[in-house]
DODRENNU-197486 format. One record per residue (C-alpha): x, y, z; residue in three letters; residue number from 1. Coordinates in steps of 0.2 Angstrom, whole numbers, m for minus. Layout:
% residues N
<east X | north Y | up Z | resn ALA | resi NUM>
...
//
This chain:
% residues 381
<east 0 | north 0 | up 0 | resn LEU | resi 1>
<east 5 | north 18 | up m2 | resn GLY | resi 2>
<east 14 | north 12 | up m18 | resn ALA | resi 3>
<east 22 | north 19 | up m33 | resn LEU | resi 4>
<east 17 | north 5 | up m45 | resn ALA | resi 5>
<east 26 | north m1 | up m61 | resn ALA | resi 6>
<east 41 | north 12 | up m60 | resn LEU | resi 7>
<east 56 | north 7 | up m70 | resn PRO | resi 8>
<east 69 | north 17 | up m61 | resn SER | resi 9>
<east 72 | north 20 | up m42 | resn VAL | resi 10>
<east 84 | north 34 | up m47 | resn ALA | resi 11>
<east 70 | north 45 | up m52 | resn HIS | resi 12>
<east 61 | north 42 | up m36 | resn ALA | resi 13>
<east 76 | north 47 | up m26 | resn GLU | resi 14>
<east 76 | north 64 | up m34 | resn ASP | resi 15>
<east 58 | north 67 | up m30 | resn ALA | resi 16>
<east 52 | north 76 | up m14 | resn THR | resi 17>
<east 35 | north 72 | up m8 | resn VAL | resi 18>
<east 26 | north 72 | up 9 | resn ASN | resi 19>
<east 20 | north 54 | up 12 | resn ALA | resi 20>
<east 14 | north 58 | up 30 | resn GLN | resi 21>
<east m3 | north 65 | up 24 | resn ARG | resi 22>
<east m13 | north 63 | up 40 | resn PHE | resi 23>
<east m17 | north 81 | up 47 | resn HIS | resi 24>
<east m25 | north 82 | up 64 | resn THR | resi 25>
<east m41 | north 94 | up 65 | resn ALA | resi 26>
<east m35 | north 103 | up 80 | resn PHE | resi 27>
<east m49 | north 116 | up 78 | resn GLU | resi 28>
<east m63 | north 105 | up 83 | resn ASN | resi 29>
<east m67 | north 92 | up 96 | resn ASP | resi 30>
<east m78 | north 81 | up 84 | resn THR | resi 31>
<east m67 | north 72 | up 72 | resn PHE | resi 32>
<east m49 | north 66 | up 71 | resn LEU | resi 33>
<east m44 | north 73 | up 53 | resn SER | resi 34>
<east m61 | north 79 | up 45 | resn ILE | resi 35>
<east m65 | north 98 | up 47 | resn HIS | resi 36>
<east m81 | north 101 | up 56 | resn ASP | resi 37>
<east m90 | north 118 | up 53 | resn THR | resi 38>
<east m92 | north 121 | up 71 | resn HIS | resi 39>
<east m75 | north 125 | up 80 | resn ALA | resi 40>
<east m70 | north 123 | up 98 | resn ARG | resi 41>
<east m76 | north 135 | up 111 | resn PRO | resi 42>
<east m69 | north 153 | up 109 | resn PRO | resi 43>
<east m51 | north 155 | up 117 | resn GLY | resi 44>
<east m34 | north 146 | up 116 | resn LEU | resi 45>
<east m33 | north 127 | up 114 | resn GLY | resi 46>
<east m23 | north 114 | up 106 | resn GLY | resi 47>
<east m16 | north 97 | up 108 | resn GLY | resi 48>
<east m2 | north 84 | up 105 | resn LEU | resi 49>
<east m6 | north 70 | up 93 | resn VAL | resi 50>
<east 4 | north 54 | up 89 | resn PHE | resi 51>
<east 1 | north 45 | up 73 | resn ASN | resi 52>
<east 11 | north 30 | up 67 | resn TYR | resi 53>
<east 10 | north 25 | up 48 | resn ALA | resi 54>
<east 17 | north 9 | up 42 | resn SER | resi 55>
<east 24 | north 8 | up 25 | resn ALA | resi 56>
<east 16 | north 24 | up 18 | resn PRO | resi 57>
<east 27 | north 25 | up 3 | resn LEU | resi 58>
<east 33 | north 9 | up m7 | resn GLU | resi 59>
<east 41 | north 8 | up m24 | resn TYR | resi 60>
<east 34 | north m6 | up m34 | resn ARG | resi 61>
<east 44 | north m13 | up m49 | resn TYR | resi 62>
<east 36 | north m19 | up m65 | resn ASP | resi 63>
<east 42 | north m37 | up m62 | resn ASP | resi 64>
<east 41 | north m50 | up m48 | resn ASP | resi 65>
<east 53 | north m41 | up m37 | resn ARG | resi 66>
<east 47 | north m37 | up m19 | resn MET | resi 67>
<east 42 | north m19 | up m17 | resn PRO | resi 68>
<east 55 | north m7 | up m10 | resn LEU | resi 69>
<east 49 | north 2 | up 6 | resn GLN | resi 70>
<east 55 | north 20 | up 2 | resn LEU | resi 71>
<east 47 | north 25 | up 19 | resn LEU | resi 72>
<east 45 | north 10 | up 30 | resn GLY | resi 73>
<east 37 | north 19 | up 44 | resn TYR | resi 74>
<east 33 | north 37 | up 49 | resn ALA | resi 75>
<east 30 | north 40 | up 68 | resn ALA | resi 76>
<east 24 | north 58 | up 70 | resn THR | resi 77>
<east 21 | north 70 | up 84 | resn PHE | resi 78>
<east 10 | north 84 | up 80 | resn ASP | resi 79>
<east 9 | north 99 | up 92 | resn LEU | resi 80>
<east m5 | north 110 | up 88 | resn GLY | resi 81>
<east m11 | north 127 | up 94 | resn VAL | resi 82>
<east m28 | north 133 | up 90 | resn SER | resi 83>
<east m36 | north 150 | up 94 | resn TRP | resi 84>
<east m55 | north 151 | up 91 | resn ALA | resi 85>
<east m67 | north 166 | up 91 | resn ALA | resi 86>
<east m86 | north 164 | up 87 | resn PRO | resi 87>
<east m87 | north 157 | up 70 | resn HIS | resi 88>
<east m68 | north 157 | up 67 | resn PHE | resi 89>
<east m53 | north 147 | up 71 | resn ALA | resi 90>
<east m34 | north 148 | up 67 | resn LEU | resi 91>
<east m22 | north 134 | up 70 | resn THR | resi 92>
<east m3 | north 131 | up 69 | resn LEU | resi 93>
<east 2 | north 113 | up 67 | resn ASP | resi 94>
<east 21 | north 109 | up 70 | resn MET | resi 95>
<east 25 | north 91 | up 66 | resn PRO | resi 96>
<east 41 | north 81 | up 71 | resn LEU | resi 97>
<east 44 | north 64 | up 62 | resn HIS | resi 98>
<east 54 | north 48 | up 66 | resn LEU | resi 99>
<east 56 | north 40 | up 50 | resn VAL | resi 100>
<east 65 | north 25 | up 42 | resn ASP | resi 101>
<east 66 | north 17 | up 25 | resn GLY | resi 102>
<east 76 | north 8 | up 12 | resn ALA | resi 103>
<east 86 | north 23 | up 6 | resn LEU | resi 104>
<east 86 | north 33 | up 22 | resn ILE | resi 105>
<east 93 | north 29 | up 40 | resn ASP | resi 106>
<east 82 | north 30 | up 55 | resn GLY | resi 107>
<east 81 | north 49 | up 60 | resn GLN | resi 108>
<east 71 | north 62 | up 68 | resn PHE | resi 109>
<east 67 | north 76 | up 56 | resn THR | resi 110>
<east 54 | north 91 | up 56 | resn PRO | resi 111>
<east 39 | north 91 | up 45 | resn GLY | resi 112>
<east 31 | north 105 | up 35 | resn ASP | resi 113>
<east 24 | north 119 | up 46 | resn LEU | resi 114>
<east 5 | north 121 | up 43 | resn ARG | resi 115>
<east m6 | north 136 | up 46 | resn VAL | resi 116>
<east m24 | north 133 | up 44 | resn SER | resi 117>
<east m40 | north 143 | up 46 | resn ALA | resi 118>
<east m59 | north 139 | up 47 | resn LEU | resi 119>
<east m73 | north 151 | up 45 | resn GLY | resi 120>
<east m91 | north 146 | up 50 | resn GLU | resi 121>
<east m105 | north 152 | up 38 | resn ILE | resi 122>
<east m120 | north 142 | up 45 | resn ALA | resi 123>
<east m121 | north 135 | up 62 | resn ASP | resi 124>
<east m127 | north 117 | up 62 | resn ARG | resi 125>
<east m130 | north 118 | up 81 | resn THR | resi 126>
<east m145 | north 129 | up 77 | resn ARG | resi 127>
<east m153 | north 116 | up 66 | resn GLY | resi 128>
<east m151 | north 113 | up 48 | resn GLY | resi 129>
<east m135 | north 111 | up 37 | resn LEU | resi 130>
<east m119 | north 118 | up 44 | resn GLY | resi 131>
<east m107 | north 127 | up 31 | resn LEU | resi 132>
<east m90 | north 133 | up 32 | resn GLY | resi 133>
<east m74 | north 137 | up 22 | resn ILE | resi 134>
<east m56 | north 132 | up 27 | resn TYR | resi 135>
<east m39 | north 136 | up 20 | resn GLY | resi 136>
<east m21 | north 131 | up 24 | resn ASP | resi 137>
<east m3 | north 136 | up 20 | resn VAL | resi 138>
<east 11 | north 122 | up 22 | resn ALA | resi 139>
<east 28 | north 129 | up 23 | resn LEU | resi 140>
<east 43 | north 118 | up 16 | resn PRO | resi 141>
<east 51 | north 115 | up 33 | resn THR | resi 142>
<east 51 | north 96 | up 32 | resn GLY | resi 143>
<east 64 | north 84 | up 25 | resn ASN | resi 144>
<east 59 | north 80 | up 7 | resn GLY | resi 145>
<east 74 | north 68 | up 5 | resn GLU | resi 146>
<east 66 | north 58 | up 20 | resn ALA | resi 147>
<east 49 | north 58 | up 11 | resn TRP | resi 148>
<east 41 | north 70 | up 24 | resn VAL | resi 149>
<east 42 | north 87 | up 16 | resn GLY | resi 150>
<east 35 | north 94 | up 0 | resn SER | resi 151>
<east 50 | north 104 | up m5 | resn GLY | resi 152>
<east 40 | north 120 | up m9 | resn SER | resi 153>
<east 25 | north 129 | up m1 | resn PRO | resi 154>
<east 7 | north 122 | up m3 | resn GLU | resi 155>
<east m9 | north 131 | up m3 | resn LEU | resi 156>
<east m26 | north 123 | up 1 | resn GLY | resi 157>
<east m44 | north 129 | up 2 | resn ALA | resi 158>
<east m60 | north 120 | up 3 | resn GLY | resi 159>
<east m78 | north 119 | up 9 | resn VAL | resi 160>
<east m85 | north 110 | up 24 | resn ALA | resi 161>
<east m102 | north 104 | up 27 | resn PHE | resi 162>
<east m110 | north 96 | up 43 | resn SER | resi 163>
<east m127 | north 92 | up 50 | resn TRP | resi 164>
<east m133 | north 87 | up 67 | resn GLY | resi 165>
<east m133 | north 92 | up 85 | resn LYS | resi 166>
<east m130 | north 75 | up 93 | resn LYS | resi 167>
<east m125 | north 63 | up 80 | resn VAL | resi 168>
<east m114 | north 74 | up 68 | resn VAL | resi 169>
<east m111 | north 70 | up 49 | resn LEU | resi 170>
<east m98 | north 80 | up 40 | resn ALA | resi 171>
<east m90 | north 81 | up 23 | resn GLY | resi 172>
<east m75 | north 91 | up 15 | resn ASN | resi 173>
<east m71 | north 95 | up m3 | resn VAL | resi 174>
<east m55 | north 105 | up m7 | resn GLY | resi 175>
<east m40 | north 109 | up m18 | resn LEU | resi 176>
<east m22 | north 108 | up m13 | resn GLN | resi 177>
<east m11 | north 118 | up m25 | resn VAL | resi 178>
<east 8 | north 113 | up m25 | resn ALA | resi 179>
<east 23 | north 112 | up m37 | resn SER | resi 180>
<east 23 | north 95 | up m46 | resn PRO | resi 181>
<east 36 | north 82 | up m41 | resn SER | resi 182>
<east 39 | north 69 | up m55 | resn GLU | resi 183>
<east 41 | north 51 | up m50 | resn LEU | resi 184>
<east 42 | north 43 | up m68 | resn ASP | resi 185>
<east 25 | north 43 | up m75 | resn ASP | resi 186>
<east 17 | north 50 | up m59 | resn LEU | resi 187>
<east 16 | north 69 | up m57 | resn SER | resi 188>
<east 12 | north 73 | up m38 | resn TRP | resi 189>
<east 8 | north 91 | up m36 | resn GLY | resi 190>
<east m9 | north 100 | up m36 | resn SER | resi 191>
<east m23 | north 88 | up m30 | resn ARG | resi 192>
<east m42 | north 87 | up m26 | resn VAL | resi 193>
<east m45 | north 82 | up m8 | resn GLN | resi 194>
<east m61 | north 75 | up 0 | resn TRP | resi 195>
<east m66 | north 68 | up 16 | resn GLY | resi 196>
<east m82 | north 62 | up 26 | resn ALA | resi 197>
<east m85 | north 58 | up 44 | resn GLY | resi 198>
<east m98 | north 53 | up 57 | resn VAL | resi 199>
<east m97 | north 56 | up 76 | resn ASP | resi 200>
<east m109 | north 46 | up 87 | resn VAL | resi 201>
<east m110 | north 51 | up 105 | resn PRO | resi 202>
<east m111 | north 37 | up 118 | resn ILE | resi 203>
<east m116 | north 45 | up 134 | resn GLY | resi 204>
<east m111 | north 62 | up 139 | resn SER | resi 205>
<east m92 | north 60 | up 138 | resn ALA | resi 206>
<east m88 | north 47 | up 124 | resn LEU | resi 207>
<east m90 | north 48 | up 105 | resn ALA | resi 208>
<east m86 | north 35 | up 92 | resn LEU | resi 209>
<east m79 | north 41 | up 75 | resn ILE | resi 210>
<east m78 | north 35 | up 58 | resn ALA | resi 211>
<east m69 | north 44 | up 44 | resn GLU | resi 212>
<east m65 | north 41 | up 25 | resn LEU | resi 213>
<east m54 | north 53 | up 16 | resn GLU | resi 214>
<east m43 | north 54 | up 0 | resn GLY | resi 215>
<east m36 | north 64 | up m13 | resn GLU | resi 216>
<east m31 | north 63 | up m32 | resn SER | resi 217>
<east m17 | north 71 | up m42 | resn ALA | resi 218>
<east m24 | north 82 | up m55 | resn ILE | resi 219>
<east m10 | north 80 | up m68 | resn ALA | resi 220>
<east m10 | north 61 | up m68 | resn THR | resi 221>
<east m27 | north 55 | up m62 | resn THR | resi 222>
<east m26 | north 38 | up m71 | resn ASP | resi 223>
<east m9 | north 33 | up m64 | resn THR | resi 224>
<east m7 | north 20 | up m51 | resn VAL | resi 225>
<east m2 | north 29 | up m35 | resn GLY | resi 226>
<east m10 | north 45 | up m39 | resn SER | resi 227>
<east m26 | north 43 | up m28 | resn SER | resi 228>
<east m23 | north 37 | up m10 | resn PRO | resi 229>
<east m39 | north 33 | up 0 | resn ILE | resi 230>
<east m39 | north 29 | up 18 | resn GLU | resi 231>
<east m52 | north 24 | up 31 | resn TRP | resi 232>
<east m51 | north 25 | up 50 | resn ARG | resi 233>
<east m61 | north 22 | up 66 | resn ALA | resi 234>
<east m58 | north 30 | up 82 | resn GLY | resi 235>
<east m65 | north 38 | up 98 | resn ALA | resi 236>
<east m64 | north 54 | up 108 | resn LYS | resi 237>
<east m67 | north 54 | up 127 | resn ALA | resi 238>
<east m70 | north 70 | up 137 | resn HIS | resi 239>
<east m59 | north 67 | up 152 | resn LEU | resi 240>
<east m64 | north 84 | up 160 | resn THR | resi 241>
<east m72 | north 100 | up 153 | resn ARG | resi 242>
<east m55 | north 105 | up 147 | resn ASN | resi 243>
<east m46 | north 89 | up 141 | resn LEU | resi 244>
<east m51 | north 77 | up 127 | resn VAL | resi 245>
<east m42 | north 61 | up 123 | resn ALA | resi 246>
<east m43 | north 53 | up 106 | resn SER | resi 247>
<east m37 | north 36 | up 98 | resn ALA | resi 248>
<east m39 | north 29 | up 81 | resn GLY | resi 249>
<east m35 | north 15 | up 69 | resn PHE | resi 250>
<east m36 | north 14 | up 50 | resn GLY | resi 251>
<east m28 | north 7 | up 34 | resn THR | resi 252>
<east m26 | north 12 | up 16 | resn GLY | resi 253>
<east m39 | north 7 | up 3 | resn LEU | resi 254>
<east m29 | north 10 | up m13 | resn THR | resi 255>
<east m11 | north 10 | up m19 | resn LEU | resi 256>
<east m7 | north 29 | up m17 | resn GLY | resi 257>
<east 6 | north 40 | up m10 | resn ILE | resi 258>
<east 3 | north 41 | up 9 | resn GLY | resi 259>
<east m10 | north 27 | up 10 | resn ALA | resi 260>
<east m2 | north 16 | up 24 | resn PRO | resi 261>
<east m3 | north m2 | up 27 | resn GLU | resi 262>
<east m10 | north 4 | up 43 | resn TYR | resi 263>
<east m11 | north 19 | up 54 | resn ARG | resi 264>
<east m13 | north 21 | up 73 | resn VAL | resi 265>
<east m16 | north 38 | up 82 | resn THR | resi 266>
<east m18 | north 44 | up 100 | resn ALA | resi 267>
<east m19 | north 61 | up 107 | resn GLY | resi 268>
<east m24 | north 73 | up 120 | resn ILE | resi 269>
<east m32 | north 90 | up 117 | resn GLY | resi 270>
<east m36 | north 105 | up 128 | resn TRP | resi 271>
<east m48 | north 120 | up 128 | resn SER | resi 272>
<east m42 | north 130 | up 143 | resn PRO | resi 273>
<east m53 | north 145 | up 138 | resn ALA | resi 274>
<east m69 | north 135 | up 140 | resn HIS | resi 275>
<east m79 | north 143 | up 154 | resn LYS | resi 276>
<east m83 | north 132 | up 168 | resn GLU | resi 277>
<east m102 | north 131 | up 172 | resn ALA | resi 278>
<east m108 | north 135 | up 189 | resn ARG | resi 279>
<east m108 | north 121 | up 201 | resn VAL | resi 280>
<east m126 | north 116 | up 207 | resn ALA | resi 281>
<east m129 | north 121 | up 225 | resn HIS | resi 282>
<east m146 | north 116 | up 232 | resn GLY | resi 283>
<east m161 | north 111 | up 220 | resn PRO | resi 284>
<east m157 | north 109 | up 202 | resn ASP | resi 285>
<east m174 | north 106 | up 193 | resn ARG | resi 286>
<east m168 | north 105 | up 175 | resn ASP | resi 287>
<east m153 | north 94 | up 180 | resn GLY | resi 288>
<east m140 | north 103 | up 170 | resn ASP | resi 289>
<east m127 | north 105 | up 185 | resn GLY | resi 290>
<east m131 | north 123 | up 188 | resn ILE | resi 291>
<east m141 | north 126 | up 204 | resn GLY | resi 292>
<east m158 | north 134 | up 203 | resn ASP | resi 293>
<east m151 | north 149 | up 213 | resn GLY | resi 294>
<east m138 | north 152 | up 200 | resn GLN | resi 295>
<east m148 | north 146 | up 185 | resn ASP | resi 296>
<east m156 | north 160 | up 174 | resn LEU | resi 297>
<east m167 | north 146 | up 166 | resn CYS | resi 298>
<east m170 | north 134 | up 181 | resn PRO | resi 299>
<east m183 | north 124 | up 171 | resn ASP | resi 300>
<east m173 | north 123 | up 154 | resn GLN | resi 301>
<east m156 | north 113 | up 154 | resn PRO | resi 302>
<east m141 | north 122 | up 148 | resn GLU | resi 303>
<east m136 | north 114 | up 131 | resn ASP | resi 304>
<east m117 | north 117 | up 134 | resn LYS | resi 305>
<east m112 | north 121 | up 116 | resn ASN | resi 306>
<east m98 | north 133 | up 121 | resn GLY | resi 307>
<east m109 | north 149 | up 120 | resn VAL | resi 308>
<east m113 | north 156 | up 138 | resn ALA | resi 309>
<east m113 | north 139 | up 145 | resn ASP | resi 310>
<east m112 | north 146 | up 163 | resn GLU | resi 311>
<east m129 | north 155 | up 163 | resn ASP | resi 312>
<east m140 | north 139 | up 163 | resn GLY | resi 313>
<east m150 | north 144 | up 147 | resn CYS | resi 314>
<east m150 | north 134 | up 131 | resn PRO | resi 315>
<east m145 | north 145 | up 116 | resn ASP | resi 316>
<east m143 | north 134 | up 101 | resn ALA | resi 317>
<east m157 | north 140 | up 89 | resn GLY | resi 318>
<east m165 | north 149 | up 104 | resn LEU | resi 319>
<east m165 | north 167 | up 111 | resn VAL | resi 320>
<east m162 | north 169 | up 130 | resn PRO | resi 321>
<east m175 | north 182 | up 135 | resn THR | resi 322>
<east m176 | north 192 | up 151 | resn HIS | resi 323>
<east m193 | north 199 | up 156 | resn LEU | resi 324>
<east m197 | north 210 | up 172 | resn VAL | resi 325>
<east m215 | north 214 | up 179 | resn VAL | resi 326>
<east m215 | north 231 | up 187 | resn THR | resi 327>
<east m226 | north 244 | up 193 | resn ASP | resi 328>
<east m226 | north 262 | up 186 | resn THR | resi 329>
<east m212 | north 267 | up 197 | resn ASP | resi 330>
<east m201 | north 252 | up 191 | resn GLY | resi 331>
<east m203 | north 241 | up 207 | resn LYS | resi 332>
<east m204 | north 223 | up 204 | resn LYS | resi 333>
<east m220 | north 215 | up 208 | resn LEU | resi 334>
<east m220 | north 199 | up 218 | resn ALA | resi 335>
<east m232 | north 185 | up 214 | resn GLY | resi 336>
<east m233 | north 190 | up 196 | resn ALA | resi 337>
<east m236 | north 179 | up 181 | resn SER | resi 338>
<east m231 | north 180 | up 162 | resn ILE | resi 339>
<east m242 | north 172 | up 148 | resn GLU | resi 340>
<east m237 | north 170 | up 130 | resn LEU | resi 341>
<east m254 | north 171 | up 121 | resn THR | resi 342>
<east m248 | north 169 | up 103 | resn SER | resi 343>
<east m231 | north 167 | up 94 | resn GLY | resi 344>
<east m220 | north 153 | up 90 | resn PRO | resi 345>
<east m224 | north 145 | up 107 | resn GLU | resi 346>
<east m236 | north 149 | up 120 | resn THR | resi 347>
<east m237 | north 145 | up 139 | resn GLY | resi 348>
<east m239 | north 153 | up 156 | resn ARG | resi 349>
<east m226 | north 154 | up 170 | resn TRP | resi 350>
<east m226 | north 160 | up 188 | resn ALA | resi 351>
<east m214 | north 175 | up 192 | resn VAL | resi 352>
<east m213 | north 175 | up 211 | resn PRO | resi 353>
<east m201 | north 189 | up 212 | resn ASP | resi 354>
<east m206 | north 198 | up 196 | resn GLY | resi 355>
<east m190 | north 193 | up 187 | resn ASP | resi 356>
<east m191 | north 180 | up 173 | resn PHE | resi 357>
<east m178 | north 173 | up 161 | resn THR | resi 358>
<east m181 | north 159 | up 148 | resn ARG | resi 359>
<east m175 | north 154 | up 130 | resn SER | resi 360>
<east m188 | north 156 | up 116 | resn PHE | resi 361>
<east m188 | north 152 | up 98 | resn ALA | resi 362>
<east m185 | north 168 | up 88 | resn PRO | resi 363>
<east m201 | north 177 | up 82 | resn GLY | resi 364>
<east m215 | north 189 | up 88 | resn GLU | resi 365>
<east m225 | north 186 | up 103 | resn TYR | resi 366>
<east m240 | north 193 | up 112 | resn GLN | resi 367>
<east m237 | north 194 | up 131 | resn VAL | resi 368>
<east m249 | north 196 | up 145 | resn ARG | resi 369>
<east m242 | north 201 | up 162 | resn ALA | resi 370>
<east m253 | north 199 | up 178 | resn ARG | resi 371>
<east m249 | north 203 | up 197 | resn ALA | resi 372>
<east m260 | north 204 | up 212 | resn PRO | resi 373>
<east m270 | north 220 | up 214 | resn HIS | resi 374>
<east m266 | north 226 | up 196 | resn TYR | resi 375>
<east m275 | north 224 | up 180 | resn LEU | resi 376>
<east m268 | north 213 | up 167 | resn PRO | resi 377>
<east m256 | north 221 | up 154 | resn GLN | resi 378>
<east m253 | north 216 | up 136 | resn ASN | resi 379>
<east m238 | north 219 | up 126 | resn THR | resi 380>
<east m228 | north 212 | up 111 | resn SER | resi 381>
//
């Protein structure tokens, strides 16, 4: 696997520079291993350290019955990533270090190509419907092309990400990587079309199972063996704390292609230190969201913990947290009041013992009726 098939001359392969370690961690999200999710991590500074071991990601296959030559017998890579996220945007720096060995190289540690990537969210899947985002990256030629873990020239990438789901998440990526060609006999490895798909299935509140399929195809020689690597992987992510996420995965190459390994194993740890801690429940907690009624602005609606104001106790994915106050003409709150929504996207009546009321509602226009002892009902919208 990961083969350059039917090549007549090893000498030509020795002169080429390609990056056969093609696994790139998606540091900007806590959902997938390598696939871009349109929904980034919570705002703030995060990152992680990911190890991945690829067995035989680059082989030279002769056009006779000789055994394949493992140009890259293995690549063991440590990826240190730092990611900064703001609402609807994330910026990531990925710094890889490789331990490699192969038929034409001695075992050695060598740096990889430094990669800077960005993700912009256009439509938020957590509010319902299809999520949409765009991503781009720049890979700088800091790696060792002679050891098959460096591209030899800068690469630019851009693509579109799709996703759907609040619990079970489906995602897809389609993009273009622009690079100077490297000639390996009849294979020209340069600019490529890239694609990927993944599914994330939560198991309880702290564990999720992941399946991914991704690949790419060289544009210049699409019909040449080795030009279209495809790889699958399965894995899991476990939320150890509100700030730490552990990941693990296993996969294999499905086609003969540059960077498609015999097998790949990954393991990592990620962090989101800027993730706000929710208030700890003290006393009653009617909605069971871990935020006590005394601190919970929406005590009968559980917080959805989506990285947006998770400490206030109000759900906000597709909803609008709304604060209403029942007062007299002097602005004094009226005890024993009630609020009724008589028309709008949703209706209902709620007691407001202290005259102060907060709840998340679906967006729209409402007719509101307020009542209080010894006062006439008042209507507003």
